[in-house]
N, C-alpha and C positions, 0 to 999 in steps of 0.2 A: 504494500500500499504506500502511495507517495505521501510525502510530508510537505507541509507548507514551508515557504521560504522563511528562514530563521531571522532575516532582517525585515522588520515590520514595515508596513506600508504607510501608516499614519506617521507624520513627523513627530508628534508628541511621543508616540511609542518608540519610534526610531531613536530619539534622543536618550530615552531611558535604556534601551538596549545597548547603545554605544557607550554609555557611562559604565554599565556593568562589564562590557567587553574590555574596556580600557583598564578597569581595576583588576580583572581576573587574569588578563594576559600577562601581567607582571610576574605572576607565579606559575600559572599553567603553561605559558608560552615556552618557558625553559624545559618543562617536563615533556613538551611535545616537539622538542628539537629546534626551537628558534634561538638565534643568537641574541645577545644583549642589544645589538644594533637593530635587529629585526623587531624586537619587542618594542623598542623606542619608536620605530617607524609605525608600528601598528597602533600604538597609543596616540601618536599624532594624528593618524587617520581617523581614529575614533573621536578624538577631540574636534576634528574638523566637522564631523557630522553634528556633534552637539552645538558647536558654534554656528554652523550653517542654519540649523533649525532655529536657534535664537535670533539670528539676523532676519530670517523670514518672518518670525513672529513680530519683531520690532517694526519691520517694514509694513506689515499688514496693519498694525496698530496706528502707525504714523499716517497711513493712507486713510484709514477710517476717521481719524481725528481731523485730517485736512478736509475730507469731504464733508464731515459734519460742520466744521467751521465755515466753509464756503456756502453750504446750504443755508445755515443760519443767517449769513450775510445777505444772501439773496432774499430770503423770507422776510427779514427785518426791513430791507429796502422796499420790497413790494408792499408791505403793510403801510409803511410811511407814505409811499406814493399814492396808494389808494385813499388814504386820509386827505392828502392834499387835493387829489382829483375831485373827491366828493365835495370839498369846500369850493373849488373852482366852479363846479357845475351849478352851484347855488348863487353864483355871482350874477348881478344884473346884466353884465356884458357878455355872459356865456351864450353861445349859439352852437347848433349842430355842426356848422361849418368849422368853427374853431375846435370843436371836439374832434372832428374828423382829421383836421390838420395836426392835432397833437396825438392822434391815434388812441384816444380814450373813449371811443364809442364802439361797443361790441357789435358783432353781426347779429342781425335778427335771427331768432331761433324759436322754435316751438317747444316748450317744456311743459309736460303734464305734471304739475306740482303734487297731485294726488298720488301718483304712482312712482315719483322720483325716489331713487334709493341710492344713498352713498355707497361707494365701494372702498373699503378700507384694506390697506396693506401694511403689515408691520415688519420692522427690521430693527436690528441692533444698531444703536448710535453710541458714540463715545460718551455721551452724557446721559444716556438712558435708553428708552425704547421709543422708536420713531413710528408714528402713524401717518401714512400718506393717504390723501383723499383728493377728490376733484369736485369743484363747485360748479362745473359745467358752464362757467361764465355767466351764471344766472343767480345762484343763491348767495346769501350774505355770509354764510358760514355753516358750521355744523356744531351741534351739541354732542359732546363725547361722554359716554357713560362707561363705567369700569366695574368689573366684578373681580373680587380677590380670589375666586376659585369656582370650580364647577359646582352648580347648585346654589351658590350664594347670590344675593340680589345685586342688580346693577344700580350704581349710584352716580349722580351727575358728577362729572370730573371737570369739564371746561367747555367754554365756547371758543372755537377757533375760527378766524376769518380767512386764513390762508394756510395752505399745506406747506410743510408738515407740522403736526403737533408732536412734541417730544415730551414724554412722561419721564421726569427726572427722579421720581420716587423709586425707592428700592423695590424691585420687582421679583416676585416669586413665580416659580413654574405653575402654570394653570391660571394666571391672571387673564381675563378676557376684556375685550372692548367692543362696543357697538356705537352707532351714531345715528342722528337724524339731521336732515337739512333744516336750516333756519332761514326764514324769509320774513322781512319786516318784523323782526323780533319774535316770531312765532315758529314753532316746530311744524314742519310740513312733510308730506310724503310718507314713505315706508322706512322702517328700521333697516339699517345696513346689515351686511353680513357680519358675523361675529368672528373676530380674530383672537386667537389664543396664543399666549406666550409659552 
């Protein structure tokens, strides 16, 4: 019967394997005919595996952090612009022509507010859990609800007017979220899909 490869596939397990190999080759290598120089070479190779896994982990963390920072930058700017645009649209000098010129008039669309349903997607963010959603260029925001585990009630978490929402609270496995669209300060449409951590 064939055996599985002794070098693990997952990097986290590979680093553990290499650490053990490096420690044991110091004594077992000589027993199995390796010279002192060969033992040192094997230890260096094992350490290269450990170091390489660490470098990959650091690079992934740095990328996630950079993406999170950039996403927050975009989101904050969008929210601020929307506030300014809303104020400009109430100015006596505002017209549709000026709005078109600035690119602040959305395309006409038909939205059935009674059947509209937010679609939530969750992912890990450096500062917590990220909830992405789409306002369809029509709704004012979403009310997000959170349950701390299967079978537990959903409670109101936040109103968010632009995607994404990032929950910075400590999250345990099994936490769930759902949402409803908000239009003119009222919840409308159908409850979103439930996303579970």
